[in-house]
N, C-alpha and C positions, 0 to 999 in steps of 0.2 A: 504494500500500500504506500503510494507516494503521497507526500504532503501536497495539499492544494495551495493555490496562490494566496488565499487569505491567511492560512496558517503561516506560510513563509513570511508574509509581511508583518504579522504579529511578532514572530520570532526576531525579525530584524529591528522592529520598533523597540522591543524589550532589550535587545542587545545594545542599541543606541542609548537607552536610558541607563543601563548598567555602566556603560563607558563614561557617561557624563557624571554619574554619581561617584564612580571610582576616581575620576580626575578631581572632583571636589574634595573627596576624602583625602586624597594625597596632598592637596594644598593645605587642608586643615591640620593634618598630622605631620607636616614636613619638619617641624621643630622637635617633635617628640618621637624618639625612635621606638619606644616601647609600644606606643599606640599604633604607629605605622606598621610595626611587626605583627601586632595582633590583627590589624585590618588585613594585612597580606595573608596571614594564616586563615582568617575567615574566608577570604576570597578563594584560597586554595581548597579549603574544605567544601565550599559551595560548588566549585567546579567539579570536584571529585564526586560529590553526591549527584550532580547532574549527569555525569558520565555513567554512574551506576544505574540511574533511571533509564538512560538511553539503552544501555546494554540489556537491562531487564525487558524493556519494550521490544527490542530486536529479538530476543530469545522467545518471548511470547508470540510474536508474529510468526516466527519460524515454526514453533510448535503448532500453532493454529493451521498453518499451511500443510504440515505433515498430517495432522488429524483429519483435515478435510480430504486429503488424498486417500487416507486409509478408509474413511467413511464411504467415499465414492467407490473404492474397490470392494468394500463389503456389500454395498447395495448392488453392485453389478453381479457379484457372486450369488447373492440371494435371488436376483431376478433370473439369472441363468439357471440356477438350481430349480426354481419354480417352473420355468419353461420346460426343463428336462422332465420334471415330475408330470407336468401336464401332457407332454408327448408320451410318456410311459403309460399314463392312464388311458389316453386315447388309443394307443396301440394295443393295450391289454383288452380294452372293451371291443376293439375291432376283432381281435383274435377270439374273444369269448363269445361274441355274437356276430359271426361272419355274415349271415344273411342280412341282418339289419344294417350293419356297417357298410355293406356293399351298396345297399339302396341309398344310404345317406351320402356316401362318398361319390356316388355316381351322379348325384343331382348337380346340375350346372350351377345353381346358386351357392352351393357350398364353397366353390373355388373363390367366389367373390367375397364371401364372409371370411374365409381364411386369409385372403390377401388384405382385407381391411383390418382385421384384428392384428395381423403381423405388422402392418404399417403403423398402427397406433402404438403397439408395444415398443417397437423400435424407436419411434419418434419420441415417446415418453421418456425413455431411458438414455437417449443419446443427447448429451449436453454439450453446448459449445465450450471451447476452452476459455478459461478466465483470463482476464487481462493481467499480465505480470507473472503468469505461471508457465 
């Protein structure tokens, strides 16, 4: 997920405010080395905590991407398994009741129904690739 233009402009605005405040603090603490050292430490800790949040966010995004891929794989396997079970049931019924199945499968309308159902199932489970993956 990329940042949008509004978020980037917000980050740039906040960065500008931080630079202005940092310059003001350095002017105010220029004579006192203990205070300027404490302010520098505070800035370092703040930057480090921000880096930790960025790393955590990146990790969570990657985990989400992996879980989505695993979920899509699971759904595809369930659908394929369901189709295989359905085919097995139909073949079993056709073998169990050959006369009735011959009459049903010979009907012309059956081909249209099978084609429509197949198209619907394939269209339902075929998803376009996501942006950025």
